[in-house]
Legacy VTK file of the C-alpha trace (Angstrom):
# vtk DataFile Version 3.0
C-alpha trace
ASCII
DATASET POLYDATA
POINTS 75 float
79.596 103.775 6.453
79.401 105.169 2.915
75.778 104.047 2.555
74.952 105.621 5.928
76.515 108.888 4.819
79.158 108.986 7.545
82.111 108.509 5.189
82.833 110.377 1.958
81.548 108.338 -1.023
84.941 108.706 -2.703
86.592 106.581 0.003
87.988 103.305 -1.340
89.200 100.070 0.182
92.698 101.159 -0.794
92.301 104.377 1.192
91.378 102.437 4.310
94.184 99.906 3.826
96.745 102.685 3.322
95.550 104.290 6.552
95.963 100.992 8.418
99.476 100.567 6.989
100.391 104.113 7.981
99.005 103.533 11.473
101.161 100.432 11.827
104.272 102.444 11.028
103.289 105.210 13.436
102.639 102.762 16.269
106.032 101.139 15.668
107.813 104.504 15.519
106.177 106.104 18.579
105.113 103.158 20.726
107.672 103.448 23.506
107.841 107.254 23.632
104.236 108.252 22.917
102.020 105.160 22.981
98.827 107.142 22.327
100.120 109.174 19.358
98.269 106.935 16.929
94.913 108.092 18.333
95.391 111.693 17.149
96.605 110.488 13.744
93.526 108.289 13.388
91.171 111.077 14.522
92.624 113.463 11.929
92.320 110.925 9.135
88.805 109.855 10.051
87.726 113.509 10.086
89.189 113.844 6.601
87.227 110.835 5.371
84.022 112.500 6.581
84.657 115.763 4.725
82.367 116.548 1.780
83.771 116.965 -1.704
86.667 115.239 -3.428
89.132 113.522 -1.115
92.168 114.030 -3.343
93.292 114.911 -6.835
95.508 111.830 -6.710
93.803 108.615 -7.845
93.132 105.844 -5.333
95.183 102.649 -5.391
93.858 100.315 -8.068
92.806 96.720 -7.432
95.935 95.602 -9.257
98.180 97.760 -7.077
96.462 96.499 -3.930
96.910 92.872 -4.976
100.628 93.498 -5.521
100.947 95.182 -2.115
98.980 92.621 -0.090
101.698 89.928 0.072
104.292 92.519 1.132
102.172 93.846 3.994
101.711 90.432 5.601
105.384 90.103 6.445
LINES 1 76
75 0 1 2 3 4 5 6 7 8 9 10 11 12 13 14 15 16 17 18 19 20 21 22 23 24 25 26 27 28 29 30 31 32 33 34 35 36 37 38 39 40 41 42 43 44 45 46 47 48 49 50 51 52 53 54 55 56 57 58 59 60 61 62 63 64 65 66 67 68 69 70 71 72 73 74
């Protein structure tokens, strides 16, 4: 997607993983009351990943941080 120009080149694997983790929490929190709430959340975030310019002033998760988080997320 980055090579095709559809996603901001500053997008990292960590950004995508954090979005997936956030989506999981949203689905769990809203599933029974608003089962489709995750769709709006995803649309908003995907639009943000397409925006030109810097994504954030905050640095992306490092490879080391991701490797420490991976075992926790599997549970």
